C-alpha positions in Angstrom: 27.3 35.8 74.3 26.4 38.1 71.3 27.9 41.5 70.5 24.8 43.3 71.6 24.5 41.4 74.9 28.0 42.7 75.8 27.0 46.3 75.3 25.6 48.1 78.4 21.8 48.6 78.1 21.9 52.3 77.6 24.4 51.9 74.8 22.5 49.2 72.9 20.9 51.7 70.6 24.2 53.3 69.9 25.8 50.0 69.0 23.0 49.1 66.6 23.3 52.5 64.9 27.0 52.1 64.6 26.6 48.7 62.9 24.0 50.0 60.5 26.1 53.1 59.6 29.2 50.9 59.1 27.3 48.5 56.8 25.8 51.4 54.8 29.2 53.0 54.4 30.7 49.8 53.2 28.0 49.3 50.6 28.5 52.9 49.4 32.2 52.3 49.0 31.5 49.1 47.0 29.1 51.0 44.7 31.6 53.7 44.2 34.3 51.3 43.4 32.4 49.7 40.5 33.4 51.3 37.2 30.7 52.9 35.2 29.4 51.1 32.0 31.0 52.5 28.9 28.6 54.5 26.6 27.3 52.7 23.5 29.3 53.3 20.4 27.0 52.9 17.4 29.8 53.0 14.8 31.7 50.3 16.6 28.7 48.1 17.0 27.8 48.4 13.3 31.4 47.4 12.4 31.2 44.3 14.7 27.8 43.3 13.3 29.3 43.5 9.8 32.3 41.5 10.8 30.0 38.8 12.3 28.0 38.6 9.1 31.2 38.2 7.1 32.5 35.4 9.3 29.2 33.6 9.1 29.1 33.9 5.4 32.6 32.5 5.1 31.6 29.6 7.4 28.5 28.8 5.3 30.4 28.9 2.1 33.0 26.5 3.6 30.1 24.2 4.5 28.9 24.2 0.9 32.4 23.4 -0.3 32.6 20.6 2.2 29.3 19.2 1.0 30.7 19.2 -2.6 33.6 17.2 -1.4 31.4 14.6 0.3 29.2 14.3 -2.8 32.2 13.8 -5.1 33.6 11.2 -2.7 30.3 9.3 -2.9 29.1 9.9 0.7 25.7 11.3 0.0 24.6 10.9 3.6 27.2 13.3 4.9 26.7 15.6 1.9 23.0 15.9 2.8 23.7 16.5 6.5 26.1 19.3 5.6 23.7 21.0 3.3 21.0 20.7 5.9 23.3 22.6 8.3 23.8 25.3 5.7 20.0 25.8 5.5 19.8 26.0 9.3 22.3 28.9 9.2 20.9 30.5 6.0 17.3 29.4 5.3 17.1 31.9 2.3 19.4 29.8 0.1 16.7 28.3 -2.1 19.3 26.7 -4.5 20.7 24.7 -1.5 17.2 23.4 -0.7 16.7 22.4 -4.4 20.0 20.7 -4.4 19.2 18.9 -1.2 15.9 17.6 -2.5 17.5 16.4 -5.7 20.2 14.6 -3.7 17.6 12.9 -1.5 15.6 11.8 -4.5 18.8 10.4 -6.0 19.2 8.1 -3.1 15.7 6.6 -3.7 16.2 6.3 -7.5 19.6 4.6 -7.3 18.8 2.0 -4.6 15.5 0.2 -5.1 14.3 -3.3 -4.4 11.0 -4.8 -5.7 9.1 -7.6 -4.1 5.6 -9.1 -3.9 3.6 -9.6 -0.7 1.7 -12.8 -0.2 -1.7 -11.4 0.9 -2.6 -14.7 2.5 0.3 -14.6 5.0 1.1 -12.7 8.1 4.3 -10.8 8.8 6.7 -11.4 5.9 10.4 -10.6 5.9 11.4 -8.4 3.0 15.0 -9.4 3.3 15.8 -5.7 3.5 17.8 -4.1 6.2 17.2 -0.5 7.2 19.4 1.9 9.2 18.4 4.0 12.1 17.2 7.5 11.2 17.9 7.1 7.5 15.1 7.7 5.0 13.3 4.7 3.4 10.5 5.0 0.9 7.8 2.2 0.5 5.4 2.2 -2.4 2.7 -0.4 -2.9 0.3 -1.1 -5.7 -2.2 -3.8 -6.6 -5.5 -5.1 -5.1 -6.9 -8.1 -3.2 -10.1 -9.5 -2.0 -10.7 -9.8 1.8 -13.1 -12.4 3.1 -13.8 -12.3 6.8 -15.4 -15.5 8.3 -15.2 -15.2 12.1 -17.4 -14.5 15.0 -17.0 -11.2 16.8 -18.2 -9.7 20.1 -19.3 -6.1 20.6 -15.7 -5.4 21.4 -14.8 -5.9 17.7 -11.6 -7.3 16.4 -8.7 -8.2 18.8 -5.5 -6.2 18.6 -3.5 -7.8 21.5 -1.3 -10.3 19.6 1.0 -8.6 17.0 1.7 -11.9 15.2 -1.9 -12.8 14.4 -4.3 -10.0 15.4 -5.0 -6.7 13.7 -2.9 -3.8 14.7 -4.5 -0.7 16.2 -1.9 1.4 14.4 -3.3 0.9 10.9 -6.7 0.7 9.1 -8.4 -2.6 8.3 -6.7 -4.1 5.2 -3.9 -1.5 5.1 -0.3 -2.5 4.3 1.8 -1.9 7.4 5.4 -2.5 8.4 7.6 -3.2 11.4 11.4 -3.3 12.0 12.9 -6.3 13.8 16.3 -5.3 15.4 19.2 -7.7 15.1 19.5 -10.3 17.9 21.6 -9.5 20.9 23.4 -12.7 21.9 20.8 -15.4 22.7 18.0 -13.0 23.3 15.3 -13.0 20.7 14.8 -9.4 19.4 11.6 -7.7 20.1 9.9 -5.9 17.1 9.5 -2.2 17.0 6.1 -0.5 16.9 4.1 -1.3 13.7 3.5 1.6 11.4 1.0 2.1 8.6 2.3 2.2 5.0 -0.8 2.2 2.8 0.0 2.9 -0.9 3.1 5.0 0.0 5.1 6.0 3.1 8.5 7.5 3.7 10.0 6.6 7.1 13.2 7.2 9.1 13.3 4.1 11.3 13.8 4.6 15.1 16.1 1.6 15.0 18.1 -0.5 12.6 17.0 -4.0 11.6 15.1 -6.1 9.2 11.9 -4.7 7.5 8.8 -6.9 7.7 5.5 -6.2 6.0 1.9 -7.5 6.2 -1.7 -6.5 5.5 -3.6 -5.4 8.6 -6.3 -8.1 8.7 -7.6 -10.1 11.6 -7.3 -13.9 12.2 -9.9 -16.0 10.3 -9.5 -13.8 7.2 -9.1 -15.2 3.7 -7.2 -12.8 1.3 -6.9 -13.3 -2.5 -4.8 -11.1 -4.8 -1.4 -9.5 -5.3 0.3 -6.5 -3.8 3.6 -5.4 -5.2 6.0 -3.3 -3.2 9.0 -1.1 -4.1 11.4 -0.3 -1.2 14.0 2.3 -1.9 16.5 4.7 -0.2 18.9 3.9 2.5 18.5 0.1 2.4 20.5 -3.1 1.8 19.7 -6.7 1.2 19.9 -8.8 4.4 
């Protein structure tokens, strides 16, 4: 039985009014009990903003000092990451951007491996290991002749088999690469997604592993010539 059903019929309206008045009064008291918002103080706000700028400046300067330490200790990767953080906080520091660019180029200049790609072969291991998310630069030069002697349908060249067919990720005859991750136990590793290289490409691999290269030509192709490749950056011999 509800509260209203217990009230006599003539008094139902009075009961409802009493409940509404009590609720309104309680809400009014709650509103009255809330303290008013303090008025804005422009001088205090300016002082706080100035203090925030000072603290951020000190933090950014400390990051620059930290990057100096990493660079002197020989860890260019952490030095670059720290300088990149500085630019996120203070993009106007042009000298930091210049220093970061020089540091990145130094990685490519100081660690380089040259090799030659056999244009008559398929995927060829470079013997070079790459690391996930770390920059690698691939530069290729040379020329070769491509002789295609095969029968095609209106569908064109097949792209289903990564080991022998063309890849849909690169142009006909273009140098391309792929990263094979290290084996996990007895399971044979699956290669990553092929990527076009052309005459030059800088990548940050999605996964660590061994770098393979090949020319994007279909089965039944005869290739004659030489392509020389320089791989530099965050690499090591496998």
